[in-house]
Backbone as CSV, one residue per row, in Angstrom:
resi,resn,N_x,N_y,N_z,CA_x,CA_y,CA_z,C_x,C_y,C_z
1,UNK,-65.951,-97.612,-8.481,-64.780,-96.833,-8.823,-65.158,-95.349,-8.815
2,UNK,-64.383,-94.567,-8.112,-64.618,-93.124,-8.067,-63.954,-92.456,-9.262
3,UNK,-64.702,-91.618,-9.934,-64.172,-90.910,-11.095,-63.480,-89.626,-10.649
4,UNK,-62.480,-89.203,-11.403,-61.856,-87.912,-11.095,-62.863,-86.784,-11.347
5,UNK,-62.665,-85.620,-10.734,-63.642,-84.535,-10.872,-63.789,-83.991,-12.294
6,UNK,-62.840,-84.256,-13.159,-62.893,-83.743,-14.533,-63.632,-84.668,-15.493
7,UNK,-64.175,-85.755,-14.993,-64.776,-86.775,-15.849,-66.163,-87.156,-15.353
8,UNK,-67.122,-87.205,-16.287,-68.482,-87.644,-15.967,-68.946,-88.663,-16.992
9,UNK,-69.570,-89.716,-16.507,-70.156,-90.713,-17.400,-71.650,-90.440,-17.503
10,UNK,-72.128,-90.315,-18.735,-73.541,-90.101,-19.015,-74.067,-91.298,-19.796
11,UNK,-75.357,-91.323,-20.056,-75.925,-92.383,-20.888,-75.466,-92.160,-22.328
12,UNK,-74.605,-93.027,-22.820,-74.140,-92.937,-24.198,-73.092,-91.877,-24.462
13,UNK,-72.467,-91.374,-23.407,-71.447,-90.340,-23.608,-70.574,-90.180,-22.367
14,UNK,-69.471,-89.491,-22.570,-68.576,-89.099,-21.488,-68.381,-87.596,-21.605
15,UNK,-68.435,-86.887,-20.501,-68.125,-85.457,-20.495,-66.789,-85.251,-19.811
16,UNK,-65.954,-84.451,-20.454,-64.607,-84.197,-19.951,-64.441,-82.689,-19.749
17,UNK,-64.069,-82.301,-18.543,-63.761,-80.905,-18.239,-62.278,-80.711,-18.553
18,UNK,-61.959,-79.798,-19.460,-60.566,-79.624,-19.874,-60.102,-78.185,-19.683
19,UNK,-58.809,-78.041,-19.556,-58.130,-76.741,-19.555,-57.160,-76.794,-20.727
20,UNK,-57.298,-75.875,-21.664,-56.545,-75.915,-22.918,-55.376,-74.927,-22.876
21,UNK,-54.223,-75.401,-23.322,-53.050,-74.553,-23.495,-52.770,-74.507,-24.999
22,UNK,-53.215,-73.419,-25.663,-52.976,-73.305,-27.107,-51.533,-72.912,-27.394
23,UNK,-51.154,-73.023,-28.657,-49.809,-72.675,-29.124,-48.712,-73.436,-28.376
24,UNK,-48.963,-74.686,-28.059,-47.961,-75.536,-27.410,-47.054,-76.152,-28.472
25,UNK,-46.004,-76.809,-28.038,-45.061,-77.397,-28.986,-45.611,-78.655,-29.645
26,UNK,-46.592,-79.311,-28.991,-47.208,-80.506,-29.585,-48.593,-80.716,-29.000
27,UNK,-49.404,-81.504,-29.694,-50.731,-81.855,-29.208,-50.591,-83.042,-28.262
28,UNK,-51.116,-82.893,-27.028,-51.024,-84.001,-26.083,-51.918,-83.781,-24.875
29,UNK,-52.231,-84.885,-24.219,-52.888,-84.837,-22.918,-51.758,-84.719,-21.914
30,UNK,-51.777,-83.640,-21.141,-50.639,-83.314,-20.282,-50.965,-83.435,-18.798
31,UNK,-51.755,-84.430,-18.432,-52.063,-84.651,-17.022,-53.294,-83.885,-16.576
32,UNK,-53.287,-83.507,-15.312,-54.431,-82.838,-14.704,-53.949,-81.542,-14.070
33,UNK,-54.739,-80.500,-14.235,-54.450,-79.219,-13.601,-55.701,-78.810,-12.830
34,UNK,-55.592,-78.721,-11.523,-56.769,-78.450,-10.695,-57.766,-79.582,-10.842
35,UNK,-58.967,-79.237,-11.234,-60.006,-80.252,-11.430,-60.360,-80.407,-12.897
36,UNK,-59.366,-80.219,-13.762,-59.574,-80.337,-15.209,-58.433,-81.124,-15.842
37,UNK,-58.762,-81.796,-16.928,-57.763,-82.491,-17.729,-57.026,-81.442,-18.554
38,UNK,-55.702,-81.439,-18.488,-54.913,-80.439,-19.206,-54.588,-80.951,-20.603
39,UNK,-54.959,-80.153,-21.610,-54.677,-80.484,-23.001,-53.790,-79.399,-23.600
40,UNK,-52.747,-79.808,-24.268,-51.883,-78.881,-24.979,-52.104,-79.096,-26.466
41,UNK,-52.354,-78.005,-27.186,-52.556,-78.087,-28.634,-51.673,-77.054,-29.321
42,UNK,-51.217,-77.383,-30.516,-50.344,-76.477,-31.259,-51.106,-75.332,-31.907
43,UNK,-52.375,-75.496,-32.126,-53.187,-74.483,-32.807,-53.362,-73.232,-31.948
44,UNK,-53.455,-72.063,-32.595,-53.727,-70.830,-31.854,-55.223,-70.718,-31.556
45,UNK,-55.573,-69.906,-30.560,-56.995,-69.735,-30.233,-57.660,-68.700,-31.140
46,UNK,-57.600,-68.951,-32.424,-58.129,-68.017,-33.416,-59.107,-68.759,-34.328
47,UNK,-60.275,-68.180,-34.518,-61.280,-68.723,-35.437,-61.591,-70.203,-35.200
48,UNK,-61.612,-70.613,-33.940,-61.982,-71.980,-33.600,-60.924,-73.033,-33.845
49,UNK,-59.714,-72.633,-34.220,-58.665,-73.609,-34.513,-58.297,-74.447,-33.290
50,UNK,-58.160,-73.810,-32.128,-57.815,-74.556,-30.910,-58.963,-75.481,-30.512
51,UNK,-60.200,-75.027,-30.668,-61.354,-75.882,-30.352,-61.348,-77.131,-31.227
52,UNK,-61.109,-76.955,-32.500,-61.051,-78.098,-33.417,-59.917,-79.043,-33.018
53,UNK,-58.763,-78.482,-32.648,-57.625,-79.311,-32.238,-57.947,-80.101,-30.972
54,UNK,-58.688,-79.507,-30.053,-59.097,-80.201,-28.824,-59.980,-81.390,-29.164
55,UNK,-60.970,-81.178,-30.028,-61.875,-82.264,-30.421,-61.107,-83.375,-31.144
56,UNK,-60.186,-82.992,-32.015,-59.380,-83.990,-32.728,-58.496,-84.771,-31.769
57,UNK,-57.873,-84.089,-30.824,-56.996,-84.761,-29.859,-57.768,-85.764,-29.017
58,UNK,-58.903,-85.357,-28.483,-59.675,-86.274,-27.639,-60.268,-87.432,-28.435
59,UNK,-60.741,-87.178,-29.635,-61.296,-88.282,-30.425,-60.198,-89.267,-30.823
60,UNK,-59.056,-88.748,-31.249,-57.931,-89.610,-31.632,-57.420,-90.415,-30.422
61,UNK,-57.318,-89.768,-29.281,-56.793,-90.419,-28.075,-57.705,-91.526,-27.559
62,UNK,-58.996,-91.381,-27.783,-59.948,-92.378,-27.295,-60.350,-93.392,-28.359
63,UNK,-59.900,-93.172,-29.595,-60.246,-94.088,-30.670,-61.651,-93.877,-31.218
64,UNK,-62.234,-92.728,-30.939,-63.573,-92.415,-31.429,-63.477,-91.573,-32.696
65,UNK,-64.503,-91.619,-33.542,-64.490,-90.747,-34.720,-64.656,-89.287,-34.299
66,UNK,-64.153,-88.385,-35.111,-64.233,-86.956,-34.804,-65.670,-86.502,-34.597
67,UNK,-66.598,-87.057,-35.331,-68.000,-86.650,-35.191,-68.575,-86.983,-33.814
68,UNK,-67.922,-87.852,-33.048,-68.387,-88.210,-31.705,-68.045,-87.138,-30.671
69,UNK,-67.110,-86.249,-30.995,-66.663,-85.222,-30.057,-67.344,-83.897,-30.361
70,UNK,-67.971,-83.321,-29.330,-68.603,-82.006,-29.482,-68.226,-81.131,-28.297
71,UNK,-68.185,-79.849,-28.558,-67.886,-78.874,-27.520,-69.196,-78.493,-26.842
72,UNK,-69.347,-78.858,-25.569,-70.587,-78.572,-24.843,-70.588,-77.152,-24.280
73,UNK,-69.452,-76.720,-23.727,-69.328,-75.366,-23.182,-67.902,-74.870,-23.388
74,UNK,-67.740,-73.549,-23.312,-66.415,-72.958,-23.298,-65.788,-72.650,-24.632
75,UNK,-66.567,-72.359,-25.643,-66.018,-72.114,-26.978,-65.021,-70.961,-27.007
76,UNK,-65.194,-69.968,-26.147,-64.334,-68.788,-26.202,-63.274,-68.738,-25.101
77,UNK,-63.228,-69.734,-24.237,-62.269,-69.703,-23.136,-61.348,-70.899,-23.139
78,UNK,-60.438,-70.924,-22.194,-59.508,-72.057,-22.070,-60.126,-73.230,-21.320
79,UNK,-61.101,-72.961,-20.477,-61.806,-74.019,-19.754,-63.014,-74.433,-20.585
80,UNK,-63.089,-75.711,-20.897,-64.123,-76.224,-21.794,-64.700,-77.526,-21.256
81,UNK,-65.870,-77.863,-21.746,-66.464,-79.172,-21.511,-66.657,-79.822,-22.867
82,UNK,-66.093,-81.014,-23.017,-66.203,-81.765,-24.270,-67.039,-83.008,-24.013
83,UNK,-67.997,-83.256,-24.883,-68.831,-84.454,-24.792,-68.385,-85.432,-25.868
84,UNK,-68.117,-86.666,-25.443,-67.704,-87.735,-26.360,-68.805,-88.785,-26.394
85,UNK,-69.534,-88.843,-27.496,-70.593,-89.835,-27.663,-69.949,-91.188,-27.944
86,UNK,-70.423,-92.223,-27.239,-69.818,-93.548,-27.415,-70.776,-94.638,-26.945
87,UNK,-70.490,-95.853,-27.391,-71.303,-97.005,-26.997,-70.922,-97.527,-25.621
88,UNK,-69.656,-97.354,-25.232,-69.162,-97.868,-23.958,-68.474,-96.751,-23.170
89,UNK,-69.262,-95.899,-22.493,-68.686,-94.778,-21.766,-67.661,-95.185,-20.709
90,UNK,-67.870,-96.319,-20.061,-66.916,-96.759,-19.032,-65.542,-97.032,-19.622
91,UNK,-65.488,-97.645,-20.792,-64.208,-97.931,-21.440,-63.512,-96.640,-21.865
92,UNK,-64.262,-95.685,-22.369,-63.684,-94.399,-22.778,-63.170,-93.653,-21.551
93,UNK,-63.933,-93.673,-20.464,-63.503,-93.015,-19.227,-62.215,-93.641,-18.697
94,UNK,-62.146,-94.953,-18.721,-60.935,-95.645,-18.270,-59.744,-95.261,-19.130
95,UNK,-59.935,-95.208,-20.439,-58.856,-94.815,-21.356,-58.359,-93.399,-21.044
96,UNK,-59.271,-92.479,-20.806,-58.883,-91.104,-20.487,-58.132,-91.028,-19.152
97,UNK,-58.567,-91.799,-18.163,-57.869,-91.814,-16.886,-56.444,-92.329,-17.028
98,UNK,-56.269,-93.357,-17.854,-54.933,-93.911,-18.102,-54.053,-92.873,-18.808
99,UNK,-54.603,-92.215,-19.797,-53.849,-91.191,-20.527,-53.467,-90.024,-19.627
100,UNK,-54.373,-89.617,-18.755,-54.100,-88.509,-17.840,-52.993,-88.869,-16.849
101,UNK,-52.988,-90.098,-16.397,-51.979,-90.533,-15.433,-50.619,-90.758,-16.078
102,UNK,-50.612,-91.066,-17.372,-49.371,-91.397,-18.054,-48.427,-90.255,-18.261
103,UNK,-48.893,-89.020,-18.292,-48.037,-87.870,-18.561,-47.708,-87.056,-17.314
104,UNK,-47.984,-87.578,-16.164,-47.693,-86.813,-14.931,-46.233,-86.859,-14.610
């Protein structure tokens, strides 16, 4: 199975390339934009609030605990890389692909 360009499976983790739209009307996975998963969060990009909302959205959407989600790159920009530590990276990747396709 070929993975989309915004998703990488690692040993014990999944890396997700995201594009964040802060100050949106609701928190949601909003499909794909370019080669990144588009995330909309209600939080403003102030004092890490949007970063925290991104981690919460991805952990909640995949059924992982918040502590499993970490920001690998992009703390100050809209383009970020999020690492999701998990026991079954393939299942998490499949879940993210389904969620990304569902909002198109």
